[in-house]
N, C-alpha and C positions, 0 to 999 in steps of 0.2 A: 194594333197592339204592341206595346214598345216591346225589345227583347234586351234580356239583361246579361250581365256577364259575370262567369263565376272567378274570381279572382285567385280562388284556393286550388284551381284547377294546376294540374301537371299540363305541361307541355303536351304531352299524350291524351289528354282529357282525362286521365287517372286520379282519383283522390289517393293521397299518400296515407301510408298505414302510420299509426302512432308507435315509438320505440317503448317496446316493455320493457319496463325495469327488474335487475335480477334479485331477486330475494335471498338472502342467508340465514338459513336455522339456527337456533340457540343452541344445537348440537354442536354445530360447526365451530361457532365461538368457542364454546367450551373446550373443544378439540384443541382449539389454535392455543387459547390460554393456558392449558394441561401441559401442553409441549414444552410451552417458555417457561412454566412454573417448572417444570419437570427438570427441563435442561439447568434453569438454577440451580434447584437444588442436587443435581448431580454437581456441579462446579462447587458447590457450597459442600457437599459431604466429601469430595474429592481435595477440595482445600481445606478442610478441616481435617480429614484424615493425615494430610501432610504437615498439617502444622501441629496436629497430636504426636505425630511421629517426632518433629523435632521438639515438642515439648517435652516428649518423654528423653529423648535423648539428654536433653540439656537438664532434665531435673535427676536424669540417672548420674549425670558426668557431673555437676555442677554443685546443684542443691544435696541430692543424698549425702555426698561424703560431706557435708558440714551441718549436718543435723542433729547430730548426738552434743548433748551438753551433758557433762558431770555433771551434776549437783553436788558429789564429795567433794570437788575443788573447793567450794565456797562455804564450809563447813566451818564454822565460826563460835566456837566455842572451849579454846584453849588459849590458855594465856600466851606469847611469844616472849623470849628471853635473849637480852645481848650480851652479848661474852667479848672478851677482851683477853688477850695473852700477857701474862704477867711478864713484863721487861727482865725481872732478875731470876725467875723460876722457869718461864715458858710454858707455864699452866694456864689453860682456858679457867676464865673466873667469871663469876657473873657480875655483869654490869648494871643492868635494869631488868625489870621485868614489866614488858607491856600487856595491858590487860583492856577491855572495852571497859573504857571511863562512863560517866554520867551519859553519855550523848551514843554511847553504843552497849548497851545494855541488850542481851538476846532474851528472847521468852520462848519458853515449850508451846506446844498446841495446847498441853492440858491445863494452860496459865492463862489462856486467852478466853475472856467470856463469849457464851454463845452469842450474845447479842450483838457482841463488837464484832464476828465472825458472819453474821448476817448483814449486820450494815454494812461491809465491806462486800459481801456478793452482792446486795439488792442495788446499790448504787454502781457500781464497778462491772458485774458480770453475773445478771439475773439469772442466766442457764449453766453456771457454771457446774452444780452438781450432775447435770444430765447429757451436756457434751463431752466430747471427748481432746479436748484441748483448744480446738477451734469451733466458735460459733459461726456457721454458715449464713445462718440471717443475718448479721452484723458484717459478716466479712465481704458480702455480697453487697452491700450497702457501701461499704468501704472504698471496695474496688470501683465502684462505678462512680462515685465522690473523687475519687484520687482520678479517673481518666478524664472525667468531665471538668473537674474543678480544679487537677493539679494539687490536691491538698490533703493533707493526711491529719484530718480532723474529726474524720467521724464518728470515731470512737470503736472501730471494730477486734480491737484487739483483747483479748481474754485476758483472764487476774495470769493465767498460764503463759501467754504470749509476752505480758507487761512482765513478769519476773524474769524471763528469756533475755528480754531487752534491757531488762537493769544488770543481768549478769554479765551478758556482751559487751553493752555500752553499744549496740549497734543502731544506731533509730535514723538511717539515710531513708529519706522518701523516694524508693525506687519500687519497682514490681519485683526486682530479685529480692530486696528485702523482704516485701511481704510475703514472697512465696516461701524462702526462705525460713520466716517465722512460721509459716503454717507450718512445714514439715517437721522444724524441729519442737512445736508444741505437741504435734501427735505424737512424735517419738517419745517426751518427755511424760508425758500422759501415760506412756506404756513402763514408764520406769518406775516412777513415782504417784504415789495416793494423792489424792485429792486433800488429804490433812497435810501430808508434809508439803504439799505444793502452796497451802496457805499458811502453813508456818513459816518457811522462807520467805513469801512474798510480804507478809506482814512486818517481818524482820530486815526487808529491805528497805521498803519504800523511804523517801524522803518526808520528812512532817513538820519542815522550818524550822528554827530556831537552831541549826546543827543538829536537830534529832535523826538519827536512822532506826526506824524500826519504832513498832508500838510502844516496848517497852520504857524505852526512855523519854518518849514523848509524855506518856501519862504520869511520868514525873515531873517534867517540864510545866506541862500546863494545869496537871490538878495535884500535884504533890501525892500520889500514890501509885502503888504497883497496880499494872493494866490488869489483874485480878479481881481488882476493886471497882472499875471503872461502872459507871452505872449506865443502865440506856440512854440516856440523856447525852452524857459524857461520851458514850462510846461513838454515837453519830456524829457529834460535834467533834470528836479528834480525826475519826477517818475521812471528815469533811476537807481537811486541811491537804490531803495529798493531792487533790486534782488540782489545786494552783496554789502552793504554799506563799506565794509573796500575795495573793489577794485574801487569801480565807485566814490566816496566822492571825490570831487576834490579838496578839500582842504589839503588832506592826502600828496599827493607830485604830481609833473608833470605827472608822468606817469598815478596815478589815474584820473588826471581830463584829459589826451588824453584818455584815457578809456571812462569815462562818454562821452564826445563828440563823439566817435563809437558809444556806445550804442544808444545815442541821436539819432542816423540817421538812427539807426536801428528800432526804435520808429516810426519815421516820414514815413521809409517804410511802415510799417504795417498799419498805420491809412492811409495812399495814397493807400494803397494795398485793402484795406477793404471798400474805400471810404468816409473817415471821412473828408479827404482835396484832395485838388487838386494836378497833378504834381507841377505847380507853387507855389503854400503854399507852398508844402515840399522844393521845392528849395528854396524858400525866408528862409524859416526857418531854413534850413542846414547852408545856407552863412550868418545867423545873430550872430555878434561876441557875445558871452556869457560872460557877466561881473558878476562876483562872487564877492558879497562884504557882507560882514556880517551885520546884522541889525545892527543898530543904537536907534534903538526905543524900545527895552526891557524895560520894567518897572522895574526900581529900588526899591530894598523893603529890609530895615533893615535884618540883616543877625539874625538867628537863634541861639537861646543861643545853649550850649551843652547840655542844659536840651531836649530842644526842637529836638533838632538832635537824640537823644537815644529815646524819646518818638513817633517819625514820623516812626523811624527804626522798633521799637515793633511792631507798630501798623499793618506796612506793613506786615511783617512778621507774624502776629497772623491772620491776614485777608488772607493769600495765604493759611495759614494750615486749617483754619476752613472753608472758603469758596470754597476750592481748585480752587483760581485763581491764575493765573499767576502774577510774580511779576510786571508787567507791568502794569496789571488791578488794583490790589490794590492799586501799586502808583498812578494812576490815582484819583482811588476812593477817596485815601486821601487827594492830593491837590484840586480834583474837584468834588467831589460825594456827598457835601453836609452834608457831616458826622460831629456828636457833638461827639467831644472827651473830655471825661472827665478826666483830669491826676490828679496825685497825688503831684504834684509840690507844693513846700512852700515857697512861694517869700520871707518870712523874712530870713529862712535859708540861701534861694541861693544869698540873697543878703549879709551875712558872708561871703559867700565862693567867692563870685565876687569882695569882696573888699580886699581881701587877693590876689586873683587869677590874677586879672588886676592891681596891681600893681608891676611893674617890677622891683622894688627894692626889694623885697622880694624873688627875683631871678637872682640878679645880680651876676651870678657866671658863665661866658662864661667857653668852654671847651679850650683846649689847641689849637684844631682846629677851635674856633670860634664859636661854636655851642651853642645856647641860653639853658641854663637851661630851663628843661621843670619839669613839677608836673602834675597829676591829682586825683581827690579824689570824692568819693562816699559817699554822705551821707544817711543812712538809720533813717527809725522812727521806734524805738524798738517795739514800740505797734503796728503798723499794716504792718509792714514790707514794707510801701511804700517807693521808692527813693523820697528823696525830695529836693536834691540838687545835682549838679553836675559840676566839671570843668574838660573839655578834654583836659586844656593846660593852659598856663600863656599868661597875655598881652591880648590887648584887640581882640575879634574874629573877622576874616575881611571876613568870608564867609561862607554859610550856609552848613551842611553835608560835615566838614571837617575831617579830622582826627579826633576822638576823645579817647584819650590816655587813658580813664578812661575804656572804650572798649579794650585796647590793651592789648596782651599777655607778659608782663614783669614778670622777677623772683621777688618770695617775701623774698628770703634769709630765716631767721629765724622766720621771722613773721609765717610761716607757722607751725612752733613746737607746739604750743598748739592746733593746729588744726588736724595736722596728728599722733604727737607722743603720747601728753599728757592727751589728750582727748581721743583718742582709750583707752590706757593703764590703766586709771582710769575708763573708763568705763567697761571693763571687770575685775574690782578687781585685776588688778597687778601690781597696784603702788598706795602708799597714798603720801601724801607730806616728810611725814617722809623716803621712801625709800631711802635707802643710795646704792651708786652705785657710782665705785670706777672713778674718773677722772684720766683717763690714757689712753692710745692709744687703737684702737679697734682692729688694725691689723699695717702691714707696706707696705698696699699700696698705700702710697702718690708717689709723684713724687720721681722719682729714688729710690724707697724702703724706702719711710721715714717714718715715724711713722706716723698715719693717724688715726681720724683727729685731726687737730691743735684747738687751743681756739684764743679768739681774745684777751684775756689777753697774749697769748705766753708762756704758762705755764699749767704744770697740777698740780692740787692740791689735788689730794688723794682722801680720800673717801667724798663723798658729798650728802648732800641728795636733794630730788628731787626739794624741796622748793627752796633750795638756788641756785641749777642748774638751775631751768626757770629763777630767779629773775636774773642771771649774764651770761644767754645764753650759758651756758657750751657746747660746743657742741658734747665731748665725750659722755656726759649723752643720749641727743638725740638720737644720735647714737646707743650707746648698749641698748638704751629701745626700739627702733626700730629692732637693729637685736637679740637681747636675751630674750625680753618679748613679743613684738609685732611680727608683718612681717609686711612686704611692701603690701604683698597682702590686709591684714588685714587693713591697714591705707590708701591706694587704696578706696577700698569697701567704708569706714566709710565714704571718703570725696564725693567719688561720689553718694552714695547711701543715707546717712544720712544731706550732708551739701551741698548739691547742686552743686557740682563743673562738670562740662561737661567734659564728654569723647572727646569731640572735641577741648578739651585746654591739659587735662592730656592725654599722648601719652601711650599707653597700647604696642603698639609694631612698630617700624617705621623701616624700611631698608633702608641705601641709601649711597649709593658708597661702600658698602660691609660693611658698618656700622650699628649693630641696635640698636637703640635708644630703652629705655624705661621708664617711670616714675616710673614702679613699681619695686622701688631698693631702697636699702638704701639709699644714698647719696641724691638722688633728694627731696625723701620724707621726709628724717631726717635735710636736710641741705636747701631744697628750691632751690637749682639748679638744675629747673626742664627743660625739654627737649623745650619747648617754654615758658612756664609760666602760667599765669593766670591772670585776670581783677580785678580791685578795689573792679566791680560789686560782682564779688564772694566774695571775702576777706572778704568785708562789711557785704554781707548776711550771710557768715558763723561765722565771730563773733559774730553778732548779735544775736544768739542763746544763747550764752552764758547770758548775763543779763535777758533774758526770762526763765532763768532758764530750758535750754536744749530743748526750741523748735524751730524749724526751720520755716521759712516763707519764700516762694519765694518770692523774689521782683519783684515790680512792678512798674513801670512809669503811668501805667493809671487805671482806675477801670472799665469803657466801653464804648464801641463805640456803637453810636444810627445810624440809618441812616435817609435818606434827610425827611422822613415822619415823625420824630419825634418819632417814638412810636416804630419801631423795632429794636431789638436789635443786633446789628451782633455779637459782643464783649461784654464778660461779665465774665470778668477778677477776679472772685472771690477770695479771698485769699485761697493761696493752703498751708496750715502747717501740718507740722509734728514733732514727738517726735525724736530727733537727738539721743538726750542722757538721761541718767537721772538725773533728780534734782540735785544729789548728784555730777555728775560729773561736772555740770555746775557750781557750789559752788566753787568747788576747786578750776577750774580753775579761777574764780571770786578772789577768794581768794589769789592765787598765783600772778595774774596779778597784782592786787592791788599793792602787795608789790615789783614787777617788776616797777611799777613807782615810787615808796617812794623810795627804795634802790638798783632800779637796772638799768638797761640798759634805762629805761622809763623816767627817772627824766626830760629831757627836754620838755617832752610833758605835764607835769603837771601843773595844775593851781588850785588857792585857791575855796575853797567854793563849791566842787562838789566831788562827791564818782565817781573814775573811775578806768579802769585798760586797759592794752595795751600792746605792744610788738612790738620792731626794728624788722629790719629784713636788713640785708646788704649782699649782692653776692660780689662773687669774685672780687678781685680788683675794690670795691667801684662804682661799674657799674651801682647798682641800689639801692636803699636805699628807704626801707617801713616801714610805722608806722600803724598800724590798733589798733584801740582803741575805748572803749565805756564809756558812761556813762549811767543810768537808764533810759534815755529819748532815745538819739540817739548815732550811732556807724557810724565811719567815715573809712574807708582806705586811706592812703595817698601814691602814686608812687611817687620818684623824679630820674631824671635822663636825659639821653641826647637821643634824636631820635635816632641817631646812636651811639649805648654802647661806651663809653670812661670814663676812672677812673676819679671821681672826687674829688677834693681837699680834705685834710685832715681836713680841715674847715669846709667842710659839710656833716661831719659825723651824725651828727643831724638834717639834713635839713627838713627831712618828718616828724621827730618828733616836731621840730618848728613849721612848717606850721599847723600840727594837731594843737596844742597849740592856734596858733591865730586865727583858723576858729573855732575850739569847745568853746572856751574861750568866742568868741561875740555871738555863736546860743546861749550858756546858761545865759547870762545876764538877771538876774531878774527870773529866774528858782530858786525853792526850792531845796534845797539839798535833795536827797533820797539814800536809800541804795538796793542793788542786793537782791533777793528773797533769803530764805533760807530752805534748805533739809527741808521736811514733817518729819524725823528722826530724827530733832534736831542735835545740836553740842554739843562738850563735850573738855575742853582742856585737854591736857596732858603734861608732861615735860618727854624729850624723850634725849636719847644720840644722839650727833652730827654723831657720826662713827658708830651707827648700827641701830638707827632708832626706838629701842626699849626703855623699860622701863631701868632707870639707877640703876646701880648696885655702892657698895662704891667705884668700881676700876676705873669706869668712873669721879668721882670725884676729882681724884688726878693725870689727865693725864701728862704726864710727859712735855707735850708741853705747858701747861699756868698752871695759879692759878686754884684755888678751884672752883669747879662747872663751870668753864667756858667750857666745852663741853659739855653741856647740854643746851635745849633751850626747850620752851616752842611752841606746838603748835596747832590747832585747828581742830580736827577730826570732820567729819559726824558721829553722833552716831553709835555702831558698828564697825567702821573700826580703834579703838583706837587701840593701842597696848596691849597686855597683858601678854607677853613675856620678860624675863630679857636679858640684853646686853650679845651677847657672844663673842665681838669682843674685849673689854678691860682684857687684864690679867695683872697681877702685877709683877714687878721684881724689884729686889734691886740692887741699882745702887752708886757708890762713886763719891761725889760730889766735889771730888779734882781730877778727871781724866774727862774733858771736852771731847766729840767726837768732832773731827775738822773735816772740808768738804775740799775739796781738794785745797782750795785757804790758809788753814790754821787758817782758822776762828772759832767761834764755833757754831754746829747745835744748841745747845739749849739740844739735849740730851747729856748722860753721859755712860761712860761704865760701863759696870755691876762688880758690887764689887767682888772683890777677896779675897782669906781666909786671905791677910794682911792687907785689909781694916780695919783702927779704925772703931768702931762703932759711934763715932761720926761723922763721914764721911758718913755714909750709911745712905740712903732715900729710901721708898717704893714707887715707882711709878709706875702709868700702861700705857703700851705700846699697840701697836696694833697686835692682834694677825691674820696675814696677812703674804701671802708671793707672791709677783707678779712674773708672769711668762710670755714668749712670748714679746709680742711687749711692755706689759708695765713696761718690766724689761730691757727695751732697751733705756729709755729713766730717766731721774731727775722726780722723782716725789716729790711734795713738804713734804709729811710726810713719805719718806719712810722710814728715819733714825730712826724714831718711830715706826718700825713692827718687829714680832719676824724675820719676812723673813730674814730682813738687817743684823742682828745681829748672826741668824746663819749661815749667809754666810762669816761672819766675822771670824767665827771659834774662837779662840783664843784669836785674834786682840780685840776680841767685852768687854775683860775684862781689868781692871785696869791697867793702864801703869804706874802708879806712888807708888802704894803701893806693891812693887814686893816680897819684903823679908818680916821676921817677923820683928816685931817692938821692940826698946831697952825695959830691963827690970828697965832701972833707972828712978828715980822719976820723975817726971815728974816738968819742971822748973818752977815758976811761971810766968804766963803771963802778960803781960801789957794790961791793958784794954784796949779797943778799945775806941778812943777820939771820938766823935759824936757831930758834929756842926750842930744846925737844920736848921741854914740858909745855908750850904754847902753843896749840894748832895754829892759833891765829896767823903765825910766823913762818908757817910751813909753805913752802912754794906751789903754785898751780901746775897746772898741764903746760901753760905756756910757757912756763919759767925750762920747761924743760927740751932735749933735741928729739924727744920722740915719746910715742905715747908710751912705749916698752921702758924707757928709763922713768917715766912717771910712776908707774906701776909697781917699779920696784922700788922705790925712794921709801928710804928708813930713816926717821928722823934720829935716830941713836947712830946710824953709820957715815959718818962724812962723806964714803966714799960713793956716796949715791945719791946725794945732793948735787943739785946745777952749780956749775962755777966752784970746783969742789975746794977750793980755798975759799969759803965763806965765812963769814966772822961765829963767833957762836957767844950766844951770850947766856948760860945756865941759870938754871931756877934751884935756888939753894935746895940742898939736899934736904928732905927731913930729917929731924933730930933724932939719934936715936938709933942707925943704924946706916951701914952702908949704901954708896948710891946704886941701884936697880936698872935694869937697860933692859926693858921689857921688848921683845918684838913685837913689830906693829906691821902688819899686812893689810894693804886698802883691801876693803871689800867691794866687789863690785854689784851695781844693783841685780836682783832678782831676775831671771829670763823669765819667768813664770809666775805670775803675781798669783796667789793663791789666796782662797777664802781667809777668813781668820775666825776662830770661834768667836761666836757674836757679830757675826758680820751679816749685815740684811743679805738675804739669797733667795729674793722673792722672782720667780722665774714664771712670768705673766706670759699668758697665751692671748695673742691678740690676734683675731681673725684677718686671713687675707686671702685674695684670690689667687696668689701664685703660689 
């Protein structure tokens, strides 16, 4: 029998045991899970406790102090009154009573129909009557939605919360705002009844068409008081508040349809909540809604431009100081029983109105038919008060219309004294005697043209600051901005010293790939700003000059008192600061007085009063400015079209003329006065017009003019006067027989340099300017260039006499025939070449033979007029004016041509 082998046997022959698996009971599993859950619960409780502590501290220290909202501060049932001070008696007189007009009618709770109250509760806050300010169910949903969706659209706010949000204008989408809103609502409902809350809410809500509250909305949409609204009309009216732009029935047919759809939703909710029956719901839904704008609005005279500005100022300041929304601040101004004490001066305003309401003063329509417009702001220099305003021409047709006195327009060259000359004087970089070359700054003009150009269409060469401001020389302003100060320094001076708003002056703005900034040479030197500035800003800044450098922030009111007659809501005290040194202010006054006498401001001048001012014209004459002042008042005038168009050349001086008419009327009967002098005192010095330094002998015989004609006497603040001597004039010997000719073959007034063969009697020593122009300045014609060493050096050999080119004959000179001079015939009078010196020429008198050349000249007298003895009038040759001025009627367009430099 065969033997078998067991392969499962161990080496020892024993059968191995099967490993027994360990079983865990259900109780053990549960115990383990319990331990884990217990641990997590303990962690959660501990964490929750810690968070609760933090929350409690946060609520106590941050939230609770802000929970109180005083509804009494938002009472809207009293008229407000504007007062002014009578300039003759000093008494406070009533100027205007402000009250809630047709779009701000307040209603009491008793006037509101029950179905209107039911409608707003049904659609906005169905548990209003049972909660205590917070609907916790909706609030929980709102929090979940905000945390998960980061949106605030769930609608968790109750009517109480919405009212508080409207009052405080706090609508941030943050956890803090939600928490604060909850605690404020709880506190609010402890202090006010449900009826009071509903009354306030229904008077606050916005219902489109400029309607705030159901009182005005009922008239606007249905032409009846709110107490007479039907159920259907109430549901329709309350539908609008959810989204006025969508449910306002006047916007479009579609919005009218949407209003009907939401009205039926409101009726459905009212029925669902038991406020109305099915039958009432059906009847209201079937009722035709007839929207009729109310014709019972109370008409009132339109506010003046001054009152418009005053109201806007008070509203803005109430918002800032009281932390009120614009809606609340506005309603307080119109219906809060406020007493507003204005700075209005009826006499000054009457002078403004007489000019601005007369359209004959603005009878120049544009090529497209636009009415010529203008605006003015007048400031009392002593107080800084805005005393009169006009924001347009003609009779004002409505309230709170466009006020052009607050519109941003381009000032043109009127900005130069503020942005260029004042800061350069302030930092001691220039004086009136400082000489700058009137020549191009660069070639960055259109198509590479020289830039900038001047209004008079030429470049005159070396020009001092006094004359440059007088004639509004663009090149000098640009070079001072670019080479003496910087655009940043100028910008800071305007915004930090002179009150210009950075909301108006652009620091940096990018639009369609283009970067705009007013911190650049062209905008600040020539006034071509990105957006422009207002007449209020210009008048306030210019008023610093007659005050000796003190800036006072302009104001339209002094204080605003609450309806109790005691509480001062706004105390608008004067805010003054030192804008510049008294010496800077004096220099500007000195130079702008000259500008009104001899320069671009002559059309603004009137007799009997000290005054100073500056014109401004922008590119293509689209904006005309004049800003000027007397010791009493400062006024800034803008003229132009609402949609910028080029003005006729006949309007070149429009703003200056209007300034003249207004200010001459204002100053009737006022005694003349002077501007303040600097504490350091004043000193006069004669200086060279071409160097600004003390004159040398060379300055006195300049080749261009007669003796001393290139000298002028200027006044300096003591310590600023020059002490060094002219280093610009140098002597050269010329030949009077060889004049230099221009490209047209006409004499330039300069002569060729004398050569070795020029006779002594033909030689004269004259002085010329030791300068050489380069770059852009060398690419154009500059008036004085023929009289410079640079020009003569460039001519080389051609600069020398082309008449006496060989040695003279040694033969005895022939006897010359004496010059025949007829004192009465200028054609027989000798020229400069007939004299031994320029000085002899200047002393020539045709009636005094001792001043003639070759003293024994033959005289051929013209017969004496019959009937009288022969007269011998004194004749004094008059040299050309050293500093040409703008004559009345001359074109003075001051174009702004943008450039990168």
